[in-house]
N, C-alpha and C positions, 0 to 999 in steps of 0.2 A: 504494500500500500504506500503511495507517495506520502512524503512527510507532511505536506499540506493537508491531506485528508486525515492523517493521524492526529495532527494538531486540532483540526476541526472537530474530530470525534471527541477529543478531550474537552474542548470548549463547549460543545453541545451538551455533553453529559454534565459538566459543571453547572451550566446555565439551568438545565432541567432540574438538577438536584436542589440548587439554591431556590429556584422558584417554587418547587414543591413544598419546601419547608416554610418559606416566607408566606405562602398562601395557606398555611395550616395554623390557625390561631391557637389550637391546643398545644402546639409546640412553641410558637414564637412568644406568646404572652407570658406563660410561666417562666420561660428561659430569660426573658428580659426583665420581668417585673419582680421575680423572686429576689435576686440580689439587690435590686433598687429599693424594694420595700424594707429589706433588712437594713440597708444603709440609711434610709430615712429615719427608721426607728432608733438605731443605735449610733449612727454617725452624725445625724442632724439634730434629733430631739434630745438625745442623752449624751452624745459625744463630748461636746464642749463643756458640759457640767463637770465631767470627770477630769479632763485635761485638755488644754488648748491644742495639743498635738493628736488627740484621739481621732478626730475626723480624718486627718491625713493617714494615720495608721490604718483605720478601718476602710478607707478608700482602696488601699492596696489589698487588704484582706478580702474584701467582698468582690473586688475585681477578680482575684484568684478563684474565689468560690464560684463566681458567675461563669467564668470561661471553662470550668470543669464540665459543666452540664452539656454543652453542644456535642462534645466528643463522646461522652459516656452515653447520653441518651440518643443522639443522632446516629452514632455508630452502633452502640450496643443493642438498643431496643429495635431500631429499624432493621438492622441486619438479621436479628433473630426472627422478626416477623416476615421479612422478605425470603428468608430460607424456608419458612413454613408454608407460605402461600405460593411458592414456586417462581416468584419474580427473579430471584437470583439465577435460577436455572435458565429462565428466558433470556436474561442479559448475557449469560455465557454463550448462548446460541446465536446472539446477534453479531454481525460483522463489525465489532468495535474492539479496541485494545483492551485486554483484561484489566489493566491498571486504571482505566478511565473511571470505572465504578468507584474505586477507592479514592481516586483523585477528586471526584465530584463531591463525595461526602466530606473529605478533608477541607476542601474549599468552603463548603457550607459551614463547617464548624469554625473556620477562621473568620468568615464573614460575621457570624453571630458573636464571636469573641470581640471583634472590632466594635460592633454595635453596643454590646454590653459595656465595654470600656469607655466609649464615648458618652454613653448615658450616665454612668457613674461619675465621670469627671465633670459633666455638666451639673449634676446635683451637688457635687463637692464644692465646686467653685461658686455656684450661684446661691445655694442654700446653706451650706456649712462654712462658706467663706474661707475655704482652703486656698492658700496662696501657692499656685503652681506656675512655673515658667514653661514656655513652649517646649524647650528641650525635655523637660521632665514629663510633660504630657505625651510627647512622642515616644520617649523611652518607655513609659508605662504601657502605652498602646502596643508597641513592638514586642515587649516582653510578654504581654497577655496573648497577642495574636499567635506568636511563635510558640508560646507555652501551651496552647491548646493541643499541640501535636502529641505529647505523651498521653493525653486523655483520649485522643482519637485511637491511638494504638491500643490502649487499655479497653476502650469500648469495643473495638474490633475483636479483641480476644474474648470479651464477655459474650459477644454475639455469636461466637462459635461454640460456646460452652453450654448454652441453654436453648430451649425451645421458645417460641414467641411468647406464650402465655406466662412463662417464668421470668422473662427478661426484666420487666419493671421491678419486680421484687428484688432481684439480684442487684440491679443497678442502684436502687435506692439503699439497699443494705450496705453497699460500698460507698456511695456518694457522701451521705451525711456523716457517718462515722469517720471517714477519711478526712473530711473538712475539720471536724472537731479535734481529731488526734494530731492534725498538722498545725494547730494553733491559729486557725482562721476565726474561730468564734471567740476565743479568749487568748491573750498572750501566753506563750508556753511557760513563762515564769509563774503563772497562776495555777498551772496544772501539776499533778503529782510527778515525782522524779521518774517513775517508770514510763509515763507517757512522754516526757521530754526525751528520754533515751531512745524511744522507738520512733519519734517524729521524723528523723532523717530517712526512714525507710519509705516514706510516702512521697510521690512526685509533687503533690500539692504543697508540701513543706518547702521544697526547693524553688518551685515557681513563686510562692509567696515571698521567699527571701529576695528573689529578683525584682518582684513588684515593689517590695519595701525599699529596695535600693533605688528604684526609679524615683520614689517620692522623698528620698532623703534619709532613709534609715538603712544605710549600707553596713553590712557586717564584714565587708572586706573579703568575702569568699565567692564573688560572683562567678569567677572562672570555674570553681569547683561545682557550683550549682548547675551551670550550663553543661558541663561534661557529664554530670550525673543524669540530667534529664535527657541528653542526647543518647547516652548508653541505654537508659531505660526504654526510650522510644524504639531504638534499633532492636533490642532483644525481644521486647514484647511484641513488636510488629512482626518480627521473624517467626515467633512461635504462633501468632495468630494466622499469618499467611500460610504456614505449614498446615495448621488445623483446617483452614478454609479449603485448601487444595485436597486434603485427605478426607474431610467429613462434610464439605460444603454441599 
């Protein structure tokens, strides 16, 4: 197939995937509003009462929390459902590059991550009066958009492990506890020592560290966090791709 047609196939699949999810209120509204509502409650209403820096800290935390969802739910739940209803089998029979299916879902997750980050930054600046420079805003957006990749890989793996009816329970069973154990709900200093010791095992911990660095809370280990997330993404995606080829 000519390269132009291959590229067109990728673009068409990406466009179709993004439109499909953007036209689904049951996906878009909770994905956008869930982190925004939490930020309004804890970052705007209660944040400044506890510390003037709390809204800034919570902006990064809830941005991390928000961008986890498109990968986990967009990949995990939809892949499990599409395996069950035969859509994945149909796509494999179509004259399209095999990776276009995954590329489309990844682009959708990154687009949603961008929308979530922009929405939270708008709330933080206009309602919580967080002072952010343009480079900080771009840094946070870039970290969150790229940081959705590990959760796409994890969602892909989850989608190969369960049937469609079991996917929502499994994804939620991982999503909320992982956010809590990574220090997204409360600073890790407030959690038990056992939780603090296990926090670096979660990708959300490392993405949160990068998001915090973008808004001014740099722990000086950005390179380590990037390497950990890259390795996690590569390993989990490889396992998920193997399972998809073997059991898809």
